[in-house]
C-alpha positions in Angstrom: 24.1 -5.3 34.9 27.1 -6.5 32.9 29.7 -8.5 34.5 33.3 -8.4 33.8 34.3 -11.3 31.9 36.7 -13.8 33.8 39.5 -14.1 31.6 41.9 -16.2 33.4 39.4 -19.0 34.7 41.2 -21.5 32.8 44.8 -20.6 33.7 45.0 -22.5 37.2 43.3 -25.6 35.7 45.2 -25.6 32.5 48.7 -25.5 34.2 47.6 -28.2 36.6 46.6 -30.3 33.7 49.8 -29.6 32.1 51.8 -30.9 35.1 49.6 -34.1 35.0 50.0 -34.6 31.2 53.9 -34.0 31.5 54.1 -36.5 34.5 52.2 -38.9 32.4 54.5 -38.6 29.4 57.6 -39.0 31.7 56.2 -42.1 33.3 54.8 -43.8 30.1 57.4 -43.0 27.7 60.4 -42.6 29.7 59.9 -45.2 32.6 57.7 -47.8 30.6 58.2 -47.7 26.7 61.8 -46.6 26.7 62.7 -48.0 30.1 65.3 -45.4 30.4 64.9 -45.2 34.3 62.4 -45.8 37.0 61.6 -43.8 40.1 64.4 -44.7 42.3 66.8 -46.5 39.6 69.8 -44.3 40.6 70.0 -44.7 44.3 72.3 -47.8 44.1 70.0 -49.3 46.9 67.6 -50.7 44.7 69.0 -51.6 41.2 66.5 -52.6 38.5 68.6 -55.3 37.6 67.5 -57.5 40.6 64.0 -58.7 41.3 63.6 -57.0 44.7 65.1 -53.7 43.1 62.6 -53.9 40.0 59.8 -54.5 42.6 60.7 -51.4 44.5 61.1 -49.3 41.4 58.0 -50.6 39.9 56.2 -49.5 43.1 57.8 -46.1 43.0 56.5 -45.8 39.2 53.1 -46.7 40.4 52.8 -44.2 43.0 54.1 -41.7 40.8 51.5 -42.6 38.2 48.8 -42.4 40.8 50.1 -38.9 41.9 50.0 -37.6 38.2 46.4 -39.4 37.9 45.1 -37.5 41.1 46.9 -34.1 39.7 45.1 -34.4 36.2 41.8 -35.4 37.9 41.9 -32.4 40.3 42.8 -30.2 37.2 39.9 -31.4 35.0 37.3 -31.0 37.8 38.9 -27.3 38.4 38.4 -26.7 34.8 34.9 -28.0 34.4 33.9 -26.0 37.5 35.7 -22.8 35.9 33.9 -23.3 32.6 30.4 -23.3 34.2 31.1 -19.8 35.9 29.1 -17.2 34.3 30.9 -15.0 31.8 33.8 -17.1 31.7 35.7 -16.3 28.6 38.1 -19.0 26.8 41.1 -18.8 24.5 42.2 -22.1 22.7 45.5 -20.4 22.2 45.9 -19.4 25.8 44.7 -22.7 27.2 47.1 -24.7 25.1 49.8 -22.2 26.6 49.0 -23.2 30.0 49.4 -26.8 29.3 52.9 -26.1 28.1 53.6 -24.0 31.1 52.4 -26.8 33.4 54.4 -29.5 31.4 57.3 -27.3 31.6 57.0 -26.8 35.3 56.8 -30.5 35.8 60.0 -31.0 33.7 62.1 -28.3 35.6 60.7 -29.3 39.1 60.9 -32.9 38.7 64.6 -32.6 36.9 66.0 -30.3 39.4 64.7 -32.2 42.4 64.9 -35.9 41.3 67.9 -35.6 38.9 70.1 -33.1 40.4 69.3 -32.3 44.0 68.2 -35.9 45.2 69.8 -38.0 42.4 67.1 -40.9 42.7 67.2 -41.3 38.9 68.3 -39.6 35.7 66.7 -39.2 32.3 69.1 -41.8 30.9 71.9 -43.5 32.9 75.3 -43.9 31.1 78.2 -41.7 30.3 76.1 -38.9 29.0 73.5 -38.6 31.9 74.3 -35.1 32.8 73.6 -34.0 29.1 70.4 -35.9 29.3 69.2 -34.3 32.4 70.4 -30.9 31.3 68.4 -31.5 28.0 65.2 -32.4 29.9 65.5 -29.1 32.0 66.2 -27.2 28.6 63.0 -28.9 27.2 61.0 -27.8 30.2 62.5 -24.3 30.0 61.3 -24.0 26.2 57.9 -25.3 27.2 57.6 -22.7 29.8 58.5 -19.9 27.6 56.4 -20.9 24.4 53.5 -21.6 26.8 53.7 -18.3 28.5 54.1 -16.5 25.1 50.8 -18.3 24.1 49.1 -17.3 27.2 49.9 -13.8 26.5 49.1 -14.0 22.8 45.7 -15.9 23.6 44.4 -12.6 25.1 43.7 -11.5 21.4 41.4 -14.5 20.9 39.1 -13.3 23.7 36.1 -11.0 23.4 36.7 -7.5 24.4 40.5 -7.8 23.6 40.3 -4.9 21.0 38.9 -2.6 23.9 41.7 -3.7 26.0 44.4 -3.0 23.6 
C-alpha cells in the first residue's frame, strides 16, 4: 500500500525555527553587540543610562532571550519528530523559505507590537527612529515575500513534483 508523501511536514517547524532565529539575531546583534536598544529602553521609566534602568533592561533582554531559546528548542523538537515520520519529503529550498517566513513574521509582529503599538523600544533611538522602525518592518516584509516564494518554488525539489505539475 502506497502512502501519500507528507510534503509539508517541515513547514510549521521551519517557521517556528525562523521566529526563534529572528529573535536571537535581534537580541544578540541589536541588543548586545550594537547596543541600539534594550527590551524596555524607550519607556522613559527605566532608562539604560542608570544602574537600575540597565538592570531592568538586562532582565527584560534575558527574558526575551529565554523565550527565543524555548521557541527554537520547540521548533527543533517538532522538526525532529516531523523528519522521523514515514514518507516525509524534504526540500532544502522550501525549508530555507520557511526559516525566512518565520524570521519575517518575528520582525513584523515584534516591530508592530513593541516599536509602534507599545513603544517600549525602537530599533535605534534618535532623530530617525521612525525610519529605523519602518526599515525593520520592511526587512521583515521582504523576508516574508522571499520566504513564501522559496516555499512555493521548493515544491519542485520534491519527489513527484512533475506528476503534480
